[in-house]
PDB file as gemmi writes it, atoms N, CA and C in Angstrom:
CRYST1    1.000    1.000    1.000  90.00  90.00  90.00 P 1                      
ATOM      1  N   UNK A   1      -3.915  -4.939  13.662  1.00  0.00           N  
ATOM      2  CA  UNK A   1      -2.400  -5.419  13.273  1.00  0.00           C  
ATOM      3  C   UNK A   1      -1.624  -4.615  12.445  1.00  0.00           C  
ATOM      4  N   UNK A   2      -2.652  -5.125  11.251  1.00  0.00           N  
ATOM      5  CA  UNK A   2      -2.645  -4.171  10.015  1.00  0.00           C  
ATOM      6  C   UNK A   2      -2.193  -3.242   9.492  1.00  0.00           C  
ATOM      7  N   UNK A   3      -2.533  -2.388  10.460  1.00  0.00           N  
ATOM      8  CA  UNK A   3      -2.140  -0.666  10.317  1.00  0.00           C  
ATOM      9  C   UNK A   3      -1.220  -0.616  11.098  1.00  0.00           C  
ATOM     10  N   UNK A   4      -0.579  -1.560  12.211  1.00  0.00           N  
ATOM     11  CA  UNK A   4       0.734  -1.301  12.497  1.00  0.00           C  
ATOM     12  C   UNK A   4       1.854  -1.187  11.564  1.00  0.00           C  
ATOM     13  N   UNK A   5       1.627  -2.567  10.904  1.00  0.00           N  
ATOM     14  CA  UNK A   5       2.313  -2.620  10.239  1.00  0.00           C  
ATOM     15  C   UNK A   5       2.464  -2.222   8.811  1.00  0.00           C  
ATOM     16  N   UNK A   6       1.760  -1.574   8.029  1.00  0.00           N  
ATOM     17  CA  UNK A   6       1.346  -0.648   6.912  1.00  0.00           C  
ATOM     18  C   UNK A   6       2.224   0.640   7.821  1.00  0.00           C  
ATOM     19  N   UNK A   7       1.820   1.449   8.748  1.00  0.00           N  
ATOM     20  CA  UNK A   7       1.987   2.570   9.308  1.00  0.00           C  
ATOM     21  C   UNK A   7       4.620   1.884   9.489  1.00  0.00           C  
ATOM     22  N   UNK A   8       4.124   1.224   9.421  1.00  0.00           N  
ATOM     23  CA  UNK A   8       5.574   0.584   9.791  1.00  0.00           C  
ATOM     24  C   UNK A   8       6.280   0.513   8.640  1.00  0.00           C  
ATOM     25  N   UNK A   9       5.949   0.129   7.153  1.00  0.00           N  
ATOM     26  CA  UNK A   9       6.386   0.186   5.669  1.00  0.00           C  
ATOM     27  C   UNK A   9       6.298   1.159   5.619  1.00  0.00           C  
ATOM     28  N   UNK A  10       4.943   2.043   5.637  1.00  0.00           N  
ATOM     29  CA  UNK A  10       5.408   3.406   5.557  1.00  0.00           C  
ATOM     30  C   UNK A  10       6.335   4.612   5.626  1.00  0.00           C  
ATOM     31  N   UNK A  11       6.644   4.679   7.100  1.00  0.00           N  
ATOM     32  CA  UNK A  11       7.801   4.981   7.719  1.00  0.00           C  
ATOM     33  C   UNK A  11       9.313   5.184   7.377  1.00  0.00           C  
ATOM     34  N   UNK A  12       9.048   3.459   6.803  1.00  0.00           N  
ATOM     35  CA  UNK A  12      10.872   2.634   6.338  1.00  0.00           C  
ATOM     36  C   UNK A  12      10.398   3.488   4.685  1.00  0.00           C  
ATOM     37  N   UNK A  13       9.430   3.049   3.927  1.00  0.00           N  
ATOM     38  CA  UNK A  13       9.415   3.900   2.315  1.00  0.00           C  
ATOM     39  C   UNK A  13       9.537   5.475   2.006  1.00  0.00           C  
ATOM     40  N   UNK A  14       8.614   6.341   3.596  1.00  0.00           N  
ATOM     41  CA  UNK A  14       9.587   7.793   3.611  1.00  0.00           C  
ATOM     42  C   UNK A  14      10.999   7.659   3.584  1.00  0.00           C  
ATOM     43  N   UNK A  15      11.621   7.522   4.562  1.00  0.00           N  
ATOM     44  CA  UNK A  15      12.862   7.202   4.813  1.00  0.00           C  
ATOM     45  C   UNK A  15      13.415   7.212   3.722  1.00  0.00           C  
ATOM     46  N   UNK A  16      13.239   6.647   3.193  1.00  0.00           N  
ATOM     47  CA  UNK A  16      13.788   5.926   1.826  1.00  0.00           C  
ATOM     48  C   UNK A  16      14.123   6.437   0.720  1.00  0.00           C  
ATOM     49  N   UNK A  17      12.506   6.823   0.237  1.00  0.00           N  
ATOM     50  CA  UNK A  17      12.286   8.266  -0.286  1.00  0.00           C  
ATOM     51  C   UNK A  17      12.938   9.987  -0.311  1.00  0.00           C  
ATOM     52  N   UNK A  18      12.893  10.291   1.158  1.00  0.00           N  
ATOM     53  CA  UNK A  18      13.072  11.533   1.963  1.00  0.00           C  
ATOM     54  C   UNK A  18      14.617  11.561   0.849  1.00  0.00           C  
ATOM     55  N   UNK A  19      15.406  10.039   0.845  1.00  0.00           N  
ATOM     56  CA  UNK A  19      16.945  11.061   0.535  1.00  0.00           C  
ATOM     57  C   UNK A  19      17.210  11.125  -0.950  1.00  0.00           C  
ATOM     58  N   UNK A  20      15.756  11.065  -1.959  1.00  0.00           N  
ATOM     59  CA  UNK A  20      16.030  11.319  -3.315  1.00  0.00           C  
ATOM     60  C   UNK A  20      15.372  12.028  -3.557  1.00  0.00           C  
ATOM     61  N   UNK A  21      14.336  12.252  -2.812  1.00  0.00           N  
ATOM     62  CA  UNK A  21      13.321  13.337  -3.170  1.00  0.00           C  
ATOM     63  C   UNK A  21      12.892  14.014  -1.633  1.00  0.00           C  
ATOM     64  N   UNK A  22      12.990  15.104  -0.702  1.00  0.00           N  
ATOM     65  CA  UNK A  22      12.387  15.279   0.081  1.00  0.00           C  
ATOM     66  C   UNK A  22      11.030  15.866  -0.079  1.00  0.00           C  
ATOM     67  N   UNK A  23      10.142  14.866   1.112  1.00  0.00           N  
ATOM     68  CA  UNK A  23       8.831  14.651   1.342  1.00  0.00           C  
ATOM     69  C   UNK A  23       8.372  16.271   2.107  1.00  0.00           C  
ATOM     70  N   UNK A  24       7.609  16.417   1.548  1.00  0.00           N  
ATOM     71  CA  UNK A  24       6.558  17.569   2.505  1.00  0.00           C  
ATOM     72  C   UNK A  24       6.126  17.407   3.476  1.00  0.00           C  
ATOM     73  N   UNK A  25       5.716  17.902   4.174  1.00  0.00           N  
ATOM     74  CA  UNK A  25       4.617  17.515   5.472  1.00  0.00           C  
ATOM     75  C   UNK A  25       3.572  17.376   4.963  1.00  0.00           C  
ATOM     76  N   UNK A  26       3.010  17.647   3.345  1.00  0.00           N  
ATOM     77  CA  UNK A  26       1.967  17.577   3.201  1.00  0.00           C  
ATOM     78  C   UNK A  26       1.547  15.899   2.200  1.00  0.00           C  
ATOM     79  N   UNK A  27       2.870  15.949   1.954  1.00  0.00           N  
ATOM     80  CA  UNK A  27       2.956  14.747   1.492  1.00  0.00           C  
ATOM     81  C   UNK A  27       2.667  13.529   2.000  1.00  0.00           C  
ATOM     82  N   UNK A  28       3.828  13.737   3.361  1.00  0.00           N  
ATOM     83  CA  UNK A  28       4.193  12.957   4.598  1.00  0.00           C  
ATOM     84  C   UNK A  28       2.510  12.292   4.827  1.00  0.00           C  
ATOM     85  N   UNK A  29       1.911  13.796   5.134  1.00  0.00           N  
ATOM     86  CA  UNK A  29       0.527  13.049   5.433  1.00  0.00           C  
ATOM     87  C   UNK A  29      -0.098  12.524   4.734  1.00  0.00           C  
ATOM     88  N   UNK A  30      -0.256  13.071   3.315  1.00  0.00           N  
ATOM     89  CA  UNK A  30      -0.957  12.137   1.960  1.00  0.00           C  
ATOM     90  C   UNK A  30      -0.423  11.177   2.244  1.00  0.00           C  
ATOM     91  N   UNK A  31       0.785  10.248   2.069  1.00  0.00           N  
ATOM     92  CA  UNK A  31       1.180   8.981   2.010  1.00  0.00           C  
ATOM     93  C   UNK A  31       0.530   8.378   3.696  1.00  0.00           C  
ATOM     94  N   UNK A  32       0.908   9.147   4.597  1.00  0.00           N  
ATOM     95  CA  UNK A  32       0.380   8.380   6.217  1.00  0.00           C  
ATOM     96  C   UNK A  32      -1.250   8.195   5.706  1.00  0.00           C  
ATOM     97  N   UNK A  33      -2.350   9.144   5.316  1.00  0.00           N  
ATOM     98  CA  UNK A  33      -4.016   8.718   5.262  1.00  0.00           C  
ATOM     99  C   UNK A  33      -4.179   7.190   4.278  1.00  0.00           C  
ATOM    100  N   UNK A  34      -3.046   7.862   2.769  1.00  0.00           N  
ATOM    101  CA  UNK A  34      -3.437   6.591   1.781  1.00  0.00           C  
ATOM    102  C   UNK A  34      -2.997   5.109   2.597  1.00  0.00           C  
ATOM    103  N   UNK A  35      -2.106   4.923   2.794  1.00  0.00           N  
ATOM    104  CA  UNK A  35      -1.191   3.529   4.111  1.00  0.00           C  
ATOM    105  C   UNK A  35      -2.479   3.251   4.773  1.00  0.00           C  
ATOM    106  N   UNK A  36      -2.422   3.862   5.373  1.00  0.00           N  
ATOM    107  CA  UNK A  36      -3.943   3.150   6.072  1.00  0.00           C  
ATOM    108  C   UNK A  36      -5.059   3.428   5.852  1.00  0.00           C  
ATOM    109  N   UNK A  37      -5.403   3.400   4.214  1.00  0.00           N  
ATOM    110  CA  UNK A  37      -6.635   3.631   3.818  1.00  0.00           C  
ATOM    111  C   UNK A  37      -6.262   2.148   3.389  1.00  0.00           C  
ATOM    112  N   UNK A  38      -5.131   1.577   2.697  1.00  0.00           N  
ATOM    113  CA  UNK A  38      -4.547   0.653   1.735  1.00  0.00           C  
ATOM    114  C   UNK A  38      -4.434  -0.453   2.615  1.00  0.00           C  
ATOM    115  N   UNK A  39      -4.122  -0.330   3.958  1.00  0.00           N  
ATOM    116  CA  UNK A  39      -3.964  -1.388   4.668  1.00  0.00           C  
ATOM    117  C   UNK A  39      -5.448  -2.024   5.316  1.00  0.00           C  
ATOM    118  N   UNK A  40      -6.546  -0.938   5.002  1.00  0.00           N  
ATOM    119  CA  UNK A  40      -7.552  -1.341   5.415  1.00  0.00           C  
ATOM    120  C   UNK A  40      -8.184  -2.011   4.226  1.00  0.00           C  
ATOM    121  N   UNK A  41      -8.138  -1.593   3.666  1.00  0.00           N  
ATOM    122  CA  UNK A  41      -9.158  -1.870   2.020  1.00  0.00           C  
ATOM    123  C   UNK A  41      -9.328  -2.957   2.339  1.00  0.00           C  
ATOM    124  N   UNK A  42      -8.227  -3.987   1.971  1.00  0.00           N  
ATOM    125  CA  UNK A  42      -9.057  -6.024   1.694  1.00  0.00           C  
ATOM    126  C   UNK A  42     -10.046  -5.803   2.746  1.00  0.00           C  
ATOM    127  N   UNK A  43      -9.994  -5.779   3.611  1.00  0.00           N  
ATOM    128  CA  UNK A  43     -10.813  -6.201   5.057  1.00  0.00           C  
ATOM    129  C   UNK A  43     -12.502  -5.448   4.614  1.00  0.00           C  
ATOM    130  N   UNK A  44     -12.127  -4.032   4.146  1.00  0.00           N  
ATOM    131  CA  UNK A  44     -13.142  -3.374   3.634  1.00  0.00           C  
ATOM    132  C   UNK A  44     -13.690  -4.279   2.633  1.00  0.00           C  
ATOM    133  N   UNK A  45     -13.054  -4.767   1.470  1.00  0.00           N  
ATOM    134  CA  UNK A  45     -14.100  -5.189   0.413  1.00  0.00           C  
ATOM    135  C   UNK A  45     -13.766  -6.764   1.048  1.00  0.00           C  
ATOM    136  N   UNK A  46     -13.806  -7.489   2.376  1.00  0.00           N  
ATOM    137  CA  UNK A  46     -13.679  -8.614   2.047  1.00  0.00           C  
ATOM    138  C   UNK A  46     -13.779  -8.981   3.557  1.00  0.00           C  
ATOM    139  N   UNK A  47     -15.319  -8.290   4.200  1.00  0.00           N  
ATOM    140  CA  UNK A  47     -14.852  -8.479   5.301  1.00  0.00           C  
ATOM    141  C   UNK A  47     -14.731  -9.752   6.155  1.00  0.00           C  
ATOM    142  N   UNK A  48     -13.657  -9.680   7.430  1.00  0.00           N  
ATOM    143  CA  UNK A  48     -13.431 -10.927   8.133  1.00  0.00           C  
ATOM    144  C   UNK A  48     -14.939 -11.471   8.421  1.00  0.00           C  
ATOM    145  N   UNK A  49     -15.948 -10.726   8.858  1.00  0.00           N  
ATOM    146  CA  UNK A  49     -17.152 -11.918   9.086  1.00  0.00           C  
ATOM    147  C   UNK A  49     -17.565 -12.972   8.776  1.00  0.00           C  
ATOM    148  N   UNK A  50     -17.015 -12.103   6.999  1.00  0.00           N  
ATOM    149  CA  UNK A  50     -17.866 -12.635   5.887  1.00  0.00           C  
ATOM    150  C   UNK A  50     -17.156 -13.898   5.937  1.00  0.00           C  
ATOM    151  N   UNK A  51     -18.072 -14.880   5.021  1.00  0.00           N  
ATOM    152  CA  UNK A  51     -17.845 -16.565   4.344  1.00  0.00           C  
ATOM    153  C   UNK A  51     -17.165 -16.476   4.047  1.00  0.00           C  
ATOM    154  N   UNK A  52     -17.177 -15.208   2.530  1.00  0.00           N  
ATOM    155  CA  UNK A  52     -16.093 -14.767   1.575  1.00  0.00           C  
ATOM    156  C   UNK A  52     -15.049 -13.864   2.184  1.00  0.00           C  
ATOM    157  N   UNK A  53     -14.638 -14.567   3.645  1.00  0.00           N  
ATOM    158  CA  UNK A  53     -13.339 -13.100   3.476  1.00  0.00           C  
ATOM    159  C   UNK A  53     -12.403 -13.551   2.683  1.00  0.00           C  
ATOM    160  N   UNK A  54     -11.648 -14.212   2.252  1.00  0.00           N  
ATOM    161  CA  UNK A  54     -10.785 -14.796   1.685  1.00  0.00           C  
ATOM    162  C   UNK A  54     -10.919 -14.845   0.082  1.00  0.00           C  
ATOM    163  N   UNK A  55     -11.520 -14.145  -0.459  1.00  0.00           N  
ATOM    164  CA  UNK A  55     -12.006 -13.776  -1.812  1.00  0.00           C  
ATOM    165  C   UNK A  55     -10.478 -13.318  -2.991  1.00  0.00           C  
ATOM    166  N   UNK A  56     -11.566 -12.662  -3.859  1.00  0.00           N  
ATOM    167  CA  UNK A  56     -10.254 -12.294  -4.997  1.00  0.00           C  
ATOM    168  C   UNK A  56      -9.558 -11.240  -4.204  1.00  0.00           C  
ATOM    169  N   UNK A  57     -10.256 -10.197  -3.264  1.00  0.00           N  
ATOM    170  CA  UNK A  57      -9.305  -9.376  -3.290  1.00  0.00           C  
ATOM    171  C   UNK A  57      -8.032  -9.814  -1.683  1.00  0.00           C  
ATOM    172  N   UNK A  58      -8.251 -11.029  -1.226  1.00  0.00           N  
ATOM    173  CA  UNK A  58      -7.601 -11.944  -0.064  1.00  0.00           C  
ATOM    174  C   UNK A  58      -6.590 -12.580  -0.803  1.00  0.00           C  
ATOM    175  N   UNK A  59      -5.872 -12.293  -2.416  1.00  0.00           N  
ATOM    176  CA  UNK A  59      -6.078 -13.591  -2.993  1.00  0.00           C  
ATOM    177  C   UNK A  59      -4.714 -13.093  -3.103  1.00  0.00           C  
ATOM    178  N   UNK A  60      -3.581 -14.520  -3.604  1.00  0.00           N  
ATOM    179  CA  UNK A  60      -2.414 -14.250  -4.391  1.00  0.00           C  
ATOM    180  C   UNK A  60      -2.098 -13.015  -5.598  1.00  0.00           C  
ATOM    181  N   UNK A  61      -3.330 -13.149  -5.876  1.00  0.00           N  
ATOM    182  CA  UNK A  61      -3.476 -12.839  -7.164  1.00  0.00           C  
ATOM    183  C   UNK A  61      -3.475 -11.261  -7.311  1.00  0.00           C  
ATOM    184  N   UNK A  62      -4.281 -10.295  -6.177  1.00  0.00           N  
ATOM    185  CA  UNK A  62      -3.979  -9.455  -5.651  1.00  0.00           C  
ATOM    186  C   UNK A  62      -2.919  -8.909  -4.608  1.00  0.00           C  
ATOM    187  N   UNK A  63      -1.981  -9.788  -3.921  1.00  0.00           N  
ATOM    188  CA  UNK A  63      -0.803  -9.275  -3.824  1.00  0.00           C  
ATOM    189  C   UNK A  63       0.059  -9.148  -4.886  1.00  0.00           C  
ATOM    190  N   UNK A  64      -0.243 -10.029  -6.060  1.00  0.00           N  
ATOM    191  CA  UNK A  64       1.047  -9.352  -6.626  1.00  0.00           C  
ATOM    192  C   UNK A  64       0.594  -8.595  -7.975  1.00  0.00           C  
ATOM    193  N   UNK A  65      -0.859  -8.772  -8.137  1.00  0.00           N  
ATOM    194  CA  UNK A  65      -0.781  -6.629  -8.526  1.00  0.00           C  
ATOM    195  C   UNK A  65      -0.817  -5.742  -7.878  1.00  0.00           C  
ATOM    196  N   UNK A  66      -1.086  -6.279  -6.823  1.00  0.00           N  
ATOM    197  CA  UNK A  66      -0.509  -4.740  -5.344  1.00  0.00           C  
ATOM    198  C   UNK A  66       0.961  -4.231  -5.500  1.00  0.00           C  
ATOM    199  N   UNK A  67       2.032  -5.100  -5.274  1.00  0.00           N  
ATOM    200  CA  UNK A  67       2.931  -5.367  -5.825  1.00  0.00           C  
ATOM    201  C   UNK A  67       3.426  -4.584  -7.057  1.00  0.00           C  
ATOM    202  N   UNK A  68       2.873  -5.285  -7.868  1.00  0.00           N  
ATOM    203  CA  UNK A  68       3.412  -4.633  -9.729  1.00  0.00           C  
ATOM    204  C   UNK A  68       2.581  -2.936  -9.215  1.00  0.00           C  
ATOM    205  N   UNK A  69       1.942  -2.205  -8.764  1.00  0.00           N  
ATOM    206  CA  UNK A  69       0.965  -1.090  -9.205  1.00  0.00           C  
ATOM    207  C   UNK A  69       1.865  -0.189  -7.651  1.00  0.00           C  
ATOM    208  N   UNK A  70       2.007  -0.536  -6.838  1.00  0.00           N  
ATOM    209  CA  UNK A  70       3.314  -0.112  -6.103  1.00  0.00           C  
ATOM    210  C   UNK A  70       4.369   0.323  -6.949  1.00  0.00           C  
ATOM    211  N   UNK A  71       4.508  -0.591  -7.694  1.00  0.00           N  
ATOM    212  CA  UNK A  71       5.743  -1.009  -7.843  1.00  0.00           C  
ATOM    213  C   UNK A  71       6.499   0.405  -9.039  1.00  0.00           C  
ATOM    214  N   UNK A  72       5.115   0.531  -9.599  1.00  0.00           N  
ATOM    215  CA  UNK A  72       5.055   1.111 -11.137  1.00  0.00           C  
ATOM    216  C   UNK A  72       5.106   3.152 -10.525  1.00  0.00           C  
ATOM    217  N   UNK A  73       3.676   3.100  -9.194  1.00  0.00           N  
ATOM    218  CA  UNK A  73       3.577   4.126  -8.709  1.00  0.00           C  
ATOM    219  C   UNK A  73       5.044   4.699  -8.088  1.00  0.00           C  
ATOM    220  N   UNK A  74       5.530   4.247  -7.834  1.00  0.00           N  
ATOM    221  CA  UNK A  74       6.699   4.979  -7.304  1.00  0.00           C  
ATOM    222  C   UNK A  74       7.663   4.724  -7.631  1.00  0.00           C  
ATOM    223  N   UNK A  75       7.959   4.123  -9.185  1.00  0.00           N  
ATOM    224  CA  UNK A  75       8.495   4.717  -9.844  1.00  0.00           C  
ATOM    225  C   UNK A  75       8.072   5.720 -11.089  1.00  0.00           C  
ATOM    226  N   UNK A  76       7.374   6.202 -11.241  1.00  0.00           N  
ATOM    227  CA  UNK A  76       6.631   7.194 -11.535  1.00  0.00           C  
ATOM    228  C   UNK A  76       6.977   8.366 -10.719  1.00  0.00           C  
ATOM    229  N   UNK A  77       6.559   8.608  -9.452  1.00  0.00           N  
ATOM    230  CA  UNK A  77       6.914   9.520  -8.306  1.00  0.00           C  
ATOM    231  C   UNK A  77       8.114   9.540  -8.649  1.00  0.00           C  
ATOM    232  N   UNK A  78       9.263   8.400  -8.447  1.00  0.00           N  
ATOM    233  CA  UNK A  78      10.562   8.703  -8.367  1.00  0.00           C  
ATOM    234  C   UNK A  78      11.163   9.219  -9.332  1.00  0.00           C  
ATOM    235  N   UNK A  79      11.572   9.175 -10.590  1.00  0.00           N  
ATOM    236  CA  UNK A  79      11.886   9.331 -11.721  1.00  0.00           C  
ATOM    237  C   UNK A  79      11.521   9.569 -12.669  1.00  0.00           C  
ATOM    238  N   UNK A  80      10.295  10.909 -12.425  1.00  0.00           N  
ATOM    239  CA  UNK A  80       9.890  11.364 -13.482  1.00  0.00           C  
ATOM    240  C   UNK A  80      10.004  13.051 -12.861  1.00  0.00           C  
ATOM    241  N   UNK A  81      10.072  14.286 -13.037  1.00  0.00           N  
ATOM    242  CA  UNK A  81       9.816  15.413 -12.702  1.00  0.00           C  
ATOM    243  C   UNK A  81       8.890  15.609 -13.131  1.00  0.00           C  
ATOM    244  N   UNK A  82       7.559  15.321 -12.612  1.00  0.00           N  
ATOM    245  CA  UNK A  82       6.237  15.118 -13.000  1.00  0.00           C  
ATOM    246  C   UNK A  82       5.489  16.605 -12.134  1.00  0.00           C  
ATOM    247  N   UNK A  83       4.315  17.234 -12.726  1.00  0.00           N  
ATOM    248  CA  UNK A  83       4.121  18.590 -11.848  1.00  0.00           C  
ATOM    249  C   UNK A  83       3.738  17.846 -10.469  1.00  0.00           C  
ATOM    250  N   UNK A  84       3.492  19.274 -10.080  1.00  0.00           N  
ATOM    251  CA  UNK A  84       3.610  18.871  -8.204  1.00  0.00           C  
ATOM    252  C   UNK A  84       2.036  17.935  -8.299  1.00  0.00           C  
ATOM    253  N   UNK A  85       0.739  18.064  -8.831  1.00  0.00           N  
ATOM    254  CA  UNK A  85      -0.519  17.235  -9.049  1.00  0.00           C  
ATOM    255  C   UNK A  85       0.398  15.463  -8.878  1.00  0.00           C  
ATOM    256  N   UNK A  86       0.186  15.666  -9.981  1.00  0.00           N  
ATOM    257  CA  UNK A  86       0.925  13.647 -10.841  1.00  0.00           C  
ATOM    258  C   UNK A  86       1.981  13.128  -9.582  1.00  0.00           C  
ATOM    259  N   UNK A  87       2.472  14.012  -9.107  1.00  0.00           N  
ATOM    260  CA  UNK A  87       3.296  13.496  -7.946  1.00  0.00           C  
ATOM    261  C   UNK A  87       2.670  13.210  -7.092  1.00  0.00           C  
ATOM    262  N   UNK A  88       1.534  13.791  -6.910  1.00  0.00           N  
ATOM    263  CA  UNK A  88       1.223  14.246  -5.014  1.00  0.00           C  
ATOM    264  C   UNK A  88       0.369  12.355  -5.547  1.00  0.00           C  
ATOM    265  N   UNK A  89      -0.583  12.642  -6.857  1.00  0.00           N  
ATOM    266  CA  UNK A  89      -1.304  11.629  -7.106  1.00  0.00           C  
ATOM    267  C   UNK A  89      -0.645   9.886  -7.063  1.00  0.00           C  
ATOM    268  N   UNK A  90       0.960  10.004  -7.635  1.00  0.00           N  
ATOM    269  CA  UNK A  90       1.506   8.681  -7.600  1.00  0.00           C  
ATOM    270  C   UNK A  90       2.312   8.356  -6.523  1.00  0.00           C  
ATOM    271  N   UNK A  91       2.386   9.271  -5.183  1.00  0.00           N  
ATOM    272  CA  UNK A  91       2.868   9.289  -4.091  1.00  0.00           C  
ATOM    273  C   UNK A  91       1.865   8.514  -3.258  1.00  0.00           C  
ATOM    274  N   UNK A  92       0.704   8.921  -3.795  1.00  0.00           N  
ATOM    275  CA  UNK A  92      -0.288   8.378  -2.654  1.00  0.00           C  
ATOM    276  C   UNK A  92      -0.714   7.590  -3.265  1.00  0.00           C  
ATOM    277  N   UNK A  93      -0.661   7.002  -4.391  1.00  0.00           N  
ATOM    278  CA  UNK A  93      -1.207   5.621  -4.849  1.00  0.00           C  
ATOM    279  C   UNK A  93       0.069   4.782  -4.588  1.00  0.00           C  
ATOM    280  N   UNK A  94       1.348   5.274  -4.338  1.00  0.00           N  
ATOM    281  CA  UNK A  94       1.980   3.908  -4.217  1.00  0.00           C  
ATOM    282  C   UNK A  94       1.735   3.559  -2.753  1.00  0.00           C  
ATOM    283  N   UNK A  95       1.097   4.949  -1.650  1.00  0.00           N  
ATOM    284  CA  UNK A  95       1.199   4.296  -0.547  1.00  0.00           C  
ATOM    285  C   UNK A  95       0.385   3.592  -0.288  1.00  0.00           C  
ATOM    286  N   UNK A  96      -1.073   4.431  -1.054  1.00  0.00           N  
ATOM    287  CA  UNK A  96      -1.785   2.855  -0.772  1.00  0.00           C  
ATOM    288  C   UNK A  96      -1.459   1.317  -1.219  1.00  0.00           C  
ATOM    289  N   UNK A  97      -0.820   1.441  -2.149  1.00  0.00           N  
ATOM    290  CA  UNK A  97      -0.816  -0.299  -2.262  1.00  0.00           C  
ATOM    291  C   UNK A  97      -0.228  -0.706  -1.660  1.00  0.00           C  
ATOM    292  N   UNK A  98       0.799   0.083  -1.109  1.00  0.00           N  
ATOM    293  CA  UNK A  98       2.194  -0.238  -0.398  1.00  0.00           C  
ATOM    294  C   UNK A  98       1.397  -1.281   1.340  1.00  0.00           C  
ATOM    295  N   UNK A  99       0.163  -0.286   2.039  1.00  0.00           N  
ATOM    296  CA  UNK A  99      -0.421  -0.501   2.738  1.00  0.00           C  
ATOM    297  C   UNK A  99      -1.544  -2.076   2.292  1.00  0.00           C  
ATOM    298  N   UNK A 100      -1.645  -2.159   0.330  1.00  0.00           N  
ATOM    299  CA  UNK A 100      -2.552  -3.268   0.518  1.00  0.00           C  
ATOM    300  C   UNK A 100      -1.754  -4.447   0.519  1.00  0.00           C  
ATOM    301  N   UNK A 101      -0.704  -3.972   0.049  1.00  0.00           N  
ATOM    302  CA  UNK A 101       0.681  -5.392  -0.501  1.00  0.00           C  
ATOM    303  C   UNK A 101       0.974  -5.776   1.086  1.00  0.00           C  
ATOM    304  N   UNK A 102       1.241  -5.436   2.289  1.00  0.00           N  
ATOM    305  CA  UNK A 102       1.493  -5.384   3.294  1.00  0.00           C  
ATOM    306  C   UNK A 102      -0.014  -5.803   4.082  1.00  0.00           C  
ATOM    307  N   UNK A 103      -0.622  -5.857   4.072  1.00  0.00           N  
ATOM    308  CA  UNK A 103      -1.618  -6.012   4.673  1.00  0.00           C  
ATOM    309  C   UNK A 103      -1.992  -8.145   3.979  1.00  0.00           C  
ATOM    310  N   UNK A 104      -2.236  -7.867   2.557  1.00  0.00           N  
ATOM    311  CA  UNK A 104      -1.935  -8.755   2.426  1.00  0.00           C  
ATOM    312  C   UNK A 104      -0.998 -10.387   2.995  1.00  0.00           C  
ATOM    313  N   UNK A 105       0.307  -9.830   2.657  1.00  0.00           N  
ATOM    314  CA  UNK A 105       1.772 -10.679   3.062  1.00  0.00           C  
ATOM    315  C   UNK A 105       1.449 -10.604   4.659  1.00  0.00           C  
ATOM    316  N   UNK A 106       0.650 -10.009   4.964  1.00  0.00           N  
ATOM    317  CA  UNK A 106       0.346 -10.376   6.766  1.00  0.00           C  
ATOM    318  C   UNK A 106      -0.399 -11.712   6.124  1.00  0.00           C  
ATOM    319  N   UNK A 107      -1.560 -11.562   5.769  1.00  0.00           N  
ATOM    320  CA  UNK A 107      -2.542 -12.752   5.901  1.00  0.00           C  
ATOM    321  C   UNK A 107      -1.939 -13.536   5.382  1.00  0.00           C  
ATOM    322  N   UNK A 108      -0.651 -13.817   4.424  1.00  0.00           N  
ATOM    323  CA  UNK A 108      -0.526 -15.145   4.032  1.00  0.00           C  
ATOM    324  C   UNK A 108       0.225 -15.995   4.918  1.00  0.00           C  
ATOM    325  N   UNK A 109       0.829 -14.961   5.265  1.00  0.00           N  
ATOM    326  CA  UNK A 109       1.469 -15.792   7.052  1.00  0.00           C  
ATOM    327  C   UNK A 109       0.458 -16.593   7.793  1.00  0.00           C  
ATOM    328  N   UNK A 110      -0.502 -16.724   7.468  1.00  0.00           N  
ATOM    329  CA  UNK A 110      -1.725 -16.861   8.780  1.00  0.00           C  
ATOM    330  C   UNK A 110      -1.738 -18.735   8.218  1.00  0.00           C  
ATOM    331  N   UNK A 111      -2.083 -19.474   8.787  1.00  0.00           N  
ATOM    332  CA  UNK A 111      -3.339 -20.559   8.825  1.00  0.00           C  
ATOM    333  C   UNK A 111      -4.169 -20.570   7.332  1.00  0.00           C  
ATOM    334  N   UNK A 112      -4.550 -20.052   7.295  1.00  0.00           N  
ATOM    335  CA  UNK A 112      -5.054 -19.881   6.162  1.00  0.00           C  
ATOM    336  C   UNK A 112      -4.538 -19.498   4.622  1.00  0.00           C  
ATOM    337  N   UNK A 113      -3.417 -18.623   5.197  1.00  0.00           N  
ATOM    338  CA  UNK A 113      -2.911 -18.189   3.479  1.00  0.00           C  
ATOM    339  C   UNK A 113      -4.028 -17.748   2.637  1.00  0.00           C  
ATOM    340  N   UNK A 114      -3.481 -17.265   1.850  1.00  0.00           N  
ATOM    341  CA  UNK A 114      -4.274 -17.103   0.531  1.00  0.00           C  
ATOM    342  C   UNK A 114      -4.281 -18.017  -0.024  1.00  0.00           C  
ATOM    343  N   UNK A 115      -5.834 -17.548  -0.895  1.00  0.00           N  
ATOM    344  CA  UNK A 115      -5.609 -18.445  -2.415  1.00  0.00           C  
ATOM    345  C   UNK A 115      -5.843 -17.782  -3.715  1.00  0.00           C  
ATOM    346  N   UNK A 116      -5.480 -18.889  -3.977  1.00  0.00           N  
ATOM    347  CA  UNK A 116      -4.809 -18.756  -5.879  1.00  0.00           C  
ATOM    348  C   UNK A 116      -5.501 -17.636  -6.453  1.00  0.00           C  
TER     349      UNK A 116                                                      
END                                                                             
């Protein structure tokens, strides 16, 4: 379910960005892989089968950090005229943290919610 939510968020993000900067096929593929990795990363770092599943990587603090990092990397990619490699890195990071954010946002709606 986390992957589906992340991919939907990515398509929305890519659609909005494409109005500002044309996204090449390579950037689109990079962003798609990055959002999938970000959507899975909290459960990679803290496996759902572990007693420590909702630790620091599944916390409200991690949610806030992922929003901040997403915003910064998205702004860098959108507002600057950086060389292609730097733009690709900032776009990839923004997509990764977009997936991470939506994973935690989905987890925050469950009965267990997110710890502080």
